[in-house]
N, C-alpha and C positions, 0 to 999 in steps of 0.2 A: 432187760428192762428198755424200754426206752427215757429218756433225762428229762426230766422238769423242760418243756420249752415255749414258745410262745398259744397262748389261749385267750382268746377275742375276751369270755367269760372269767378270765382270772386277771389278765388287764387290763378290765376296762374301768378309767378315769372318769369315776360321773361324778366329778366337779367342771372338766372339760363338755362331760356332757354336757351340761346342766345350764354353764353357760351358753352352749349352741341352740338351745332352747330357748331359754329368753332371749336371744338376741333374733332367733326367727319369728319367735311368738310376738316380742317389739315391732318387728319389722312390719307382720301381716294388719296389726292391733296400728298403726300410726298407715300403711296404704287404706286400709280399710275405713280410716279415718280423713282421711287426706278424698277419699271419693263421693266421702257421703253418704255411706255404709250405715255409717255408725253416727247418723247425724238425731239430732235429738232436741234441736234450738240451730231458729234460724239465724241464717248466716248477716254479719251487718251490713249495711245499707250500703247499695253500689252505686259506685257517678252513675250523676241525672242527665238521661239528654234530652233534649227540648223541645218539643214533637207539635207538630200543625197533625191534626188530621181531622181530617173536614174545613171545618172554622170556630177549633175546641182546640187550644192549647192544651195538649199537656208532659207532664213530669213523668221521668220514664224514670224507672229507673233501671242500669244497663248490662244485663248478661253475659258476654260476651267469651267465655273460659266454661269448659267442659265440665270444671264444678261449681260456677258460677251457676251454667244450665241445667246443672241434676239436683242444686240446691232450692234455686227458684225461689218462690214464696212461699216452701215450709215452713208454716211452727207462725206465719206472722198469723195477727191478731185483725189490722184492719189497714187498713189504704186512702191516705188519703185525698182528698174528693179533685178529681182530673187528674188522679197519679195512676201506677196501673208499672210492667217491668214490661223492656221491650227485651228482647231472648234476641241473641243474631247466632244464627244458623255457624255453622263452621261451614257449610258450604252450601250452595246450593240444590236443592232436591226438592222430596216428599218428606212434610212431618207431620212428625208423631208427641205427646203430649199429654198424663195423664196428672192424676188430683194427690198422687201421697203423703203423705203426715200435711198440706194440705187442708186452713181452715176456712179461709173467706172461698163463698162462692165468688166465683169469673165466669168476665164471657173474654173467650181470648182468639184474635183477628189474623188471618194467614196469613202474608202480605211478599207480595214476588217482586225481585230483584229491581223496579222502575220506581216501588211503592206503594201501585195497586194495593188496595184490600183484595186477595180475593175468593174471600170463604171465609164463615163471625159461626161461630160453637160459643154455645154456654158448660158448664163444668160445672159439673158434683162434688163438696168436703168430699177430702178424703175417697175417694171414686178411683181405681186403679182400671177399670177399663180404658186404654188405647182410642183413642180422637185422633185420627192420621187423616192430614187433609186429603182433600180431595185433586188438587192438582203437583205437579209435577216438580216447578221452579218452583219454591219457595227460597225466600230471603233471613225470611224475621217472623218470632210474633209480638202480638202483642196482646199485652195477657192484661185487662181491664175488672175493678164491678165489677159482678156480676146483672147482666142487663143496663150499663151503660152503653157500646151502641147505640144498639134502636132509643135508648134515651135522647138521644142528642141526632137519633135522624141523623147514621151514619149505617151504610147498608155497603154488599165488595158492588164494589170501580169506586167507593169512594179513596181518596191522594194521600199520604202519609205523607209529609217534607218536613225534614232533618233528623232523616236517616243518618247514622255514620255508613260509612264506604260498605261495600258486603265485599266478603274476603274472597279471595281467588285462588 
């Protein structure tokens, strides 16, 4: 007869296994939360950049890292007068935005590295359809309340000054 030897089921340490499962679950939840997957409320206000768009002065919260960009204006209820959010792209290239969990109707300006508005688009709340830039050299995007650009007679070709340095 065989002597009693090691068998995975007989020697299975449930406390050790349970501790590792809890560690893995906690790490997964932390990563999901940090990446915005589990976001359920607006991110705290971001640093303000004062911009000049045409003849208008704008106070724009500046989203310049991946988490800030992915959270954007999600769950916000309103924007102040002449206030918006400036997205500094991680690299110059095509841009695309959607409105997941965004309650405010917005207009977006895609801006090239020289500060020229290349395109304007209206965005609908909660619409997850991606709005892609037609131009491939986008360095910034500026979201404002819907209709703000039209109301202020700002069109593609207009310049934006006060932009932070573009990433290289």
